[in-house]
MILUM-712719 format. One line per field, with one value per residue: x, y, z of N, C-alpha, C, O in turn. Coordinates in Angstrom, 3 decimals, decimal comma. Atoms other than C-alpha are relative to their C-alpha. Example, Ala and Ser with C-alpha at 12.3 -4.5 7.8 and 13.67 -1.06 7.14 Angstrom:
# MILUM-712719
neast	c(0,890 | -0,820) .
nnorth	c(-1,190 | -1,190) .
nup	c(0,000 | -0,060) .
caeast	c(12,300 | 13,670) .
canorth	c(-4,500 | -1,060) .
caup	c(7,800 | 7,140) .
ceast	c(0,900 | -0,770) .
cnorth	c(1,200 | 1,090) .
cup	c(0,000 | 0,730) .
oeast	c(1,936 | -0,261) .
onorth	c(1,181 | 2,198) .
oup	c(0,665 | 0,899) .
***
This chain:
# MILUM-712719
neast	c(0,008 | 1,355 | 0,598 | 1,040 | 0,799 | -0,535 | -1,390 | -1,217 | 0,246 | -0,851 | -1,038 | 0,639 | -1,020 | 0,469 | -0,922 | 0,063 | -0,128 | -0,010 | 0,286 | -0,020 | 1,328 | 0,217 | 0,702 | 1,369 | 0,404 | -0,125 | 1,085 | 1,095 | -0,280 | 0,126 | 1,606 | 0,647 | -0,337 | 0,970 | 1,457 | -0,049 | 0,057 | 1,375 | 1,017 | -0,314 | -0,235 | -1,399 | -0,947 | -1,120 | -0,848 | 0,276 | -0,976 | 0,580 | 1,166 | -0,408 | -0,026 | 1,299 | 0,361 | -0,404 | 0,704 | 1,370 | -0,134 | -0,377 | 1,108 | 1,057 | -0,391 | 0,400 | -0,929 | -1,146 | 0,253 | 0,180 | -1,385 | -0,531 | 0,553 | -0,568 | -1,369 | -0,218 | 0,583 | -0,906 | 0,075 | 1,312 | 0,121 | 0,199 | 1,311 | 0,809 | -0,170 | 0,672 | 1,410 | 0,357 | 0,074 | 1,185 | 1,049 | -0,081 | 0,256 | 1,378 | -0,238 | 0,188 | 0,450 | -1,032 | 0,232 | 0,791 | -0,598) .
nnorth	c(-0,621 | -0,264 | 0,641 | -0,844 | 0,691 | 0,277 | 0,729 | -0,588 | 0,280 | 0,990 | -0,604 | -0,398 | -0,273 | 0,746 | 0,882 | 0,064 | 1,580 | -0,080 | 1,347 | 0,215 | 0,588 | 0,257 | -1,256 | 0,109 | -0,573 | -1,478 | -0,537 | -0,090 | -1,147 | -1,328 | -0,059 | -0,251 | -1,378 | -0,733 | 0,160 | -0,836 | -1,461 | -0,092 | 0,033 | -0,884 | -1,302 | -0,341 | 0,892 | 0,467 | 0,874 | 1,507 | 0,197 | -0,621 | 0,736 | 1,414 | 0,224 | 0,034 | 1,203 | 1,184 | -0,083 | 0,463 | 1,403 | 0,561 | -0,103 | 0,740 | 1,444 | 0,727 | 1,296 | -0,630 | -0,563 | 1,245 | 0,409 | -1,038 | 0,280 | 1,312 | -0,408 | -0,806 | -1,296 | -0,924 | 0,277 | -0,644 | -1,460 | -0,661 | 0,206 | -0,851 | -1,362 | -0,182 | -0,052 | -1,058 | -1,188 | 0,089 | -0,402 | -1,467 | -0,859 | 0,289 | 0,790 | 1,372 | 0,385 | 0,930 | 1,206 | 0,915 | 1,199) .
nup	c(1,231 | 0,665 | 1,131 | 0,744 | 0,737 | 1,194 | -0,188 | 0,662 | 1,479 | 0,564 | 0,968 | 1,236 | 0,968 | 1,315 | 0,498 | 1,348 | 0,568 | 1,474 | 0,357 | 1,377 | 0,310 | 1,360 | 0,552 | -0,074 | -1,477 | 0,127 | 0,760 | -0,940 | -1,014 | 0,626 | 0,355 | -1,409 | -0,377 | 0,897 | -0,501 | -1,325 | 0,515 | 0,636 | -1,158 | -1,100 | 0,445 | -0,440 | 0,472 | -1,115 | 0,691 | -0,518 | -1,249 | -1,209 | -0,147 | -0,373 | -1,398 | -0,521 | 0,591 | -0,767 | -1,221 | 0,261 | 0,286 | -1,193 | -0,942 | 0,409 | 0,102 | -1,158 | -0,399 | -0,590 | -1,376 | -0,686 | -0,470 | -1,061 | -1,271 | -0,545 | -0,396 | -1,292 | 0,144 | 0,804 | 1,374 | 0,304 | -0,167 | 1,308 | 0,350 | -0,818 | 0,441 | 1,331 | -0,143 | -0,637 | 0,964 | 0,816 | -0,680 | -0,235 | 1,176 | 0,398 | 1,085 | -0,127 | -1,340 | -0,483 | 0,559 | -0,785 | -0,214) .
caeast	c(24,534 | 21,210 | 19,218 | 17,682 | 14,900 | 16,833 | 19,855 | 23,341 | 23,042 | 24,571 | 27,597 | 26,299 | 29,477 | 28,597 | 30,361 | 31,238 | 30,695 | 31,678 | 30,111 | 29,895 | 26,529 | 25,264 | 24,243 | 20,662 | 20,459 | 21,920 | 19,167 | 16,580 | 17,877 | 18,053 | 14,295 | 13,398 | 15,052 | 13,029 | 9,680 | 10,742 | 11,165 | 7,773 | 5,981 | 7,538 | 8,453 | 12,135 | 15,013 | 17,356 | 20,446 | 20,342 | 23,336 | 21,124 | 18,061 | 20,030 | 20,618 | 16,834 | 16,016 | 18,152 | 16,705 | 13,299 | 14,336 | 15,739 | 12,868 | 10,466 | 12,317 | 10,448 | 13,032 | 15,907 | 13,909 | 13,132 | 17,024 | 17,893 | 15,600 | 17,635 | 21,036 | 22,835 | 21,715 | 24,950 | 24,348 | 20,783 | 21,591 | 22,041 | 18,684 | 17,022 | 18,496 | 17,129 | 13,599 | 13,613 | 14,662 | 12,077 | 9,450 | 10,660 | 10,493 | 7,107 | 8,428 | 7,633 | 5,920 | 8,087 | 8,633 | 6,335 | 7,447) .
canorth	c(137,321 | 138,909 | 136,878 | 139,003 | 137,870 | 138,276 | 135,908 | 136,750 | 137,277 | 134,659 | 135,297 | 137,329 | 137,568 | 136,756 | 133,821 | 133,950 | 130,685 | 130,087 | 127,344 | 126,123 | 125,485 | 124,008 | 126,476 | 124,982 | 125,892 | 129,347 | 129,813 | 128,831 | 131,249 | 134,136 | 133,294 | 133,239 | 136,539 | 137,976 | 136,481 | 138,116 | 141,501 | 141,089 | 140,207 | 142,597 | 145,375 | 145,335 | 143,745 | 141,685 | 139,997 | 136,181 | 136,315 | 138,330 | 135,809 | 132,551 | 132,775 | 133,350 | 130,600 | 128,165 | 129,341 | 128,599 | 125,158 | 124,263 | 125,441 | 123,673 | 120,296 | 118,042 | 115,144 | 117,805 | 119,384 | 115,786 | 114,962 | 118,066 | 117,073 | 113,792 | 115,754 | 117,227 | 120,843 | 122,361 | 120,681 | 122,093 | 125,628 | 126,485 | 124,916 | 126,885 | 130,205 | 129,710 | 128,901 | 131,743 | 134,131 | 132,923 | 133,432 | 136,965 | 137,938 | 136,134 | 134,005 | 130,629 | 128,793 | 126,516 | 123,112 | 120,394 | 117,221) .
caup	c(-101,340 | -102,922 | -105,351 | -108,085 | -110,098 | -113,229 | -113,399 | -114,680 | -118,503 | -120,691 | -122,919 | -125,927 | -127,888 | -131,531 | -133,094 | -136,817 | -138,653 | -142,207 | -144,163 | -147,830 | -149,357 | -152,553 | -155,372 | -155,102 | -151,298 | -152,265 | -154,874 | -152,274 | -149,680 | -152,074 | -153,093 | -149,396 | -148,845 | -151,806 | -150,499 | -146,985 | -148,723 | -150,675 | -147,361 | -144,883 | -147,244 | -146,030 | -147,615 | -145,273 | -146,567 | -146,395 | -143,845 | -141,476 | -142,097 | -141,642 | -137,842 | -137,213 | -139,574 | -137,648 | -134,344 | -135,575 | -136,985 | -133,612 | -131,579 | -133,604 | -133,610 | -131,143 | -131,217 | -130,428 | -127,500 | -126,325 | -126,417 | -124,535 | -121,723 | -121,285 | -120,993 | -118,052 | -117,364 | -118,776 | -122,162 | -122,251 | -121,516 | -125,330 | -126,241 | -123,347 | -124,509 | -128,045 | -126,812 | -124,271 | -127,028 | -129,328 | -126,644 | -125,843 | -129,397 | -129,905 | -132,640 | -131,392 | -128,574 | -126,394 | -127,831 | -126,701 | -125,258) .
ceast	c(-1,616 | -0,298 | -0,803 | -0,803 | 0,493 | 1,428 | 1,047 | -0,315 | 1,006 | 1,102 | -0,756 | 0,824 | -0,228 | 1,177 | -0,150 | 0,165 | -0,048 | -0,349 | -0,148 | -1,352 | -0,113 | -0,685 | -1,705 | -0,560 | 0,190 | -1,172 | -1,354 | 0,028 | -0,218 | -1,573 | -0,723 | 0,270 | -0,883 | -1,377 | 0,000 | -0,157 | -1,388 | -0,926 | -0,008 | 0,397 | 1,411 | 0,908 | 0,938 | 0,758 | -0,196 | 0,921 | -0,631 | -1,346 | 0,416 | -0,097 | -1,460 | -0,670 | 0,372 | -0,513 | -1,357 | 0,033 | 0,243 | -1,113 | -1,229 | 0,189 | -0,292 | 1,012 | 1,301 | -0,371 | -0,002 | 1,531 | 0,609 | -0,413 | 0,907 | 1,650 | 0,257 | -0,382 | 0,958 | -0,176 | -1,355 | -0,237 | -0,051 | -1,423 | -0,956 | 0,142 | -0,843 | -1,508 | -0,344 | 0,056 | -1,118 | -1,256 | -0,145 | -0,373 | -1,449 | 0,075 | -0,583 | -0,437 | 1,115 | -0,314 | -0,789 | 0,858 | -0,780) .
cnorth	c(0,279 | -0,701 | 0,839 | -1,010 | -0,346 | -0,535 | 0,698 | -0,292 | -0,858 | 0,753 | 0,342 | 0,422 | -0,892 | -0,904 | -0,223 | -1,569 | 0,075 | -1,337 | 0,083 | -0,587 | -0,315 | 1,169 | -0,097 | 0,631 | 1,611 | 0,723 | 0,101 | 1,108 | 1,240 | 0,069 | 0,288 | 1,479 | 0,909 | -0,043 | 0,857 | 1,321 | 0,385 | 0,091 | 1,012 | 1,349 | 0,519 | -1,085 | -0,304 | -0,924 | -1,434 | -0,158 | 0,536 | -1,014 | -1,427 | -0,234 | -0,068 | -1,372 | -1,317 | -0,093 | -0,675 | -1,483 | -0,755 | 0,128 | -0,700 | -1,705 | -0,843 | -0,979 | 0,858 | 0,485 | -1,262 | -0,377 | 0,898 | -0,359 | -1,105 | 0,385 | 0,636 | 1,523 | 0,921 | -0,097 | 0,632 | 1,382 | 0,644 | -0,135 | 0,991 | 1,384 | 0,261 | 0,075 | 1,234 | 1,236 | 0,144 | 0,534 | 1,532 | 0,744 | -0,469 | -0,758 | -1,352 | -0,373 | -1,058 | -1,505 | -1,093 | -1,264 | -1,176) .
cup	c(-0,481 | -1,093 | -0,658 | -0,939 | -1,398 | 0,206 | -0,723 | -1,522 | -0,457 | -0,967 | -1,395 | -1,044 | -1,251 | -0,411 | -1,687 | -0,414 | -1,438 | -0,517 | -1,599 | -0,254 | -1,586 | -0,721 | 0,135 | 1,250 | -0,077 | -0,740 | 0,947 | 1,140 | -0,567 | -0,406 | 1,304 | 0,452 | -0,842 | 0,503 | 1,402 | -0,370 | -0,522 | 1,262 | 0,943 | -0,574 | 0,402 | -0,400 | 1,055 | -0,910 | 0,641 | 1,258 | 1,101 | 0,289 | 0,625 | 1,659 | 0,607 | -0,455 | 0,778 | 1,431 | -0,051 | -0,250 | 1,309 | 0,972 | -0,349 | -0,267 | 1,304 | 0,420 | 0,567 | 1,368 | 0,936 | 0,524 | 0,904 | 1,242 | 0,539 | 0,091 | 1,102 | -0,291 | -0,803 | -1,542 | -0,443 | -0,017 | -1,551 | -0,569 | 0,743 | -0,410 | -1,268 | 0,310 | 0,829 | -0,844 | -0,875 | 0,704 | 0,167 | -1,261 | -0,599 | -1,363 | -0,231 | 1,432 | 0,583 | -0,620 | 0,839 | 0,112 | -0,487) .
oeast	c(-2,418 | 0,556 | -1,823 | -0,394 | 0,160 | 2,269 | 0,764 | -0,743 | 2,090 | 0,991 | -1,359 | 0,390 | -0,238 | 2,338 | -1,155 | 0,950 | -0,901 | 0,155 | -0,175 | -1,768 | 0,593 | -1,426 | -2,405 | -1,580 | -0,580 | -1,603 | -2,102 | -0,987 | -0,905 | -2,127 | -1,690 | -0,588 | -1,432 | -2,028 | -0,982 | -1,036 | -1,887 | -1,742 | -1,076 | 0,460 | 1,668 | 0,700 | 1,430 | 0,238 | -0,592 | 0,487 | -0,177 | -1,820 | -0,242 | -0,848 | -1,626 | -1,280 | -0,411 | -0,704 | -1,705 | -0,764 | -0,368 | -1,336 | -2,082 | -0,655 | 0,507 | 1,210 | 1,930 | 0,447 | 0,539 | 1,790 | 1,394 | 0,436 | 1,072 | 2,452 | -0,670 | -0,523 | 0,551 | -0,020 | -1,419 | -1,260 | -0,812 | -1,979 | -1,782 | -0,892 | -1,573 | -2,151 | -1,384 | -0,741 | -1,727 | -1,969 | -1,185 | -1,017 | -1,972 | -0,900 | -0,958 | -0,061 | 1,932 | -1,460 | -0,593 | 1,727 | -0,333) .
onorth	c(-0,648 | -0,684 | 1,228 | -2,118 | -1,373 | 0,078 | 1,679 | -1,378 | -0,931 | 1,926 | -0,520 | 1,147 | -2,123 | -0,587 | -0,715 | -2,400 | 0,735 | -2,344 | 1,189 | -1,526 | 0,232 | 1,966 | 0,915 | 1,320 | 2,402 | 1,826 | 1,077 | 1,716 | 2,050 | 1,168 | 1,048 | 2,116 | 1,860 | 0,992 | 1,547 | 1,934 | 1,468 | 1,006 | 1,450 | 2,317 | 1,723 | -2,254 | 0,592 | -1,645 | -1,683 | -0,804 | 0,139 | -1,059 | -2,024 | -1,108 | -0,793 | -2,133 | -2,239 | -1,191 | -1,530 | -2,188 | -1,810 | -0,850 | -0,956 | -2,496 | -0,863 | -1,170 | 0,286 | 0,433 | -1,210 | -0,596 | 0,470 | -0,366 | -1,098 | -0,512 | 1,215 | 1,936 | 1,831 | 0,880 | 1,004 | 1,909 | 1,593 | 0,864 | 1,632 | 2,049 | 1,245 | 1,009 | 1,800 | 2,165 | 1,197 | 1,340 | 2,164 | 1,792 | 0,185 | -0,744 | -1,813 | 0,259 | -1,534 | -1,911 | -1,143 | -1,576 | -2,315) .
oup	c(-0,361 | -1,979 | -0,089 | -1,286 | -1,989 | 0,864 | -1,410 | -1,915 | 0,120 | -1,325 | -2,035 | -1,940 | -1,250 | -0,155 | -2,201 | 0,043 | -2,032 | -0,020 | -2,138 | 0,424 | -2,433 | -0,147 | 0,173 | 1,262 | 0,468 | -0,405 | 0,992 | 1,480 | 0,055 | -0,432 | 1,357 | 1,063 | -0,285 | 0,645 | 1,675 | 0,236 | -0,214 | 1,380 | 1,370 | 0,184 | 0,365 | -0,076 | 1,740 | -1,761 | 1,780 | 2,212 | 2,174 | 1,424 | 1,477 | 2,092 | 1,588 | 0,296 | 1,006 | 1,956 | 0,763 | 0,370 | 1,482 | 1,685 | 0,500 | -0,689 | 2,240 | 1,619 | 1,456 | 2,286 | 2,041 | 1,707 | 1,749 | 2,133 | 1,759 | 0,353 | 1,667 | -1,442 | -1,525 | -2,274 | -1,615 | -0,455 | -1,741 | -1,024 | 0,093 | -0,466 | -1,380 | -0,168 | 0,492 | -0,716 | -1,060 | 0,106 | -0,017 | -1,255 | -1,501 | -2,114 | -1,310 | 2,419 | -0,206 | -0,813 | 2,053 | -0,702 | -0,345) .
***
């Protein structure tokens, strides 16, 4: 079988997650969305910002990155996807060990 430089693409089916948050967190997220609009001149709903906020948080958490390195390859695939996506988007450098 031919080996291509680009591997098989991962599952990209979106997963809907419903959470309940404290009113204070909701206010903070709304304030962030407003600051985002002021900064970039484009309004984005909080629900659109949250996935990128979570990806950024995970990509910058050194303890998380270190823990992923100590897990079997299958368990680390999710963390690797996040890091690769952030690198592709230019949003973050890879986590340091």
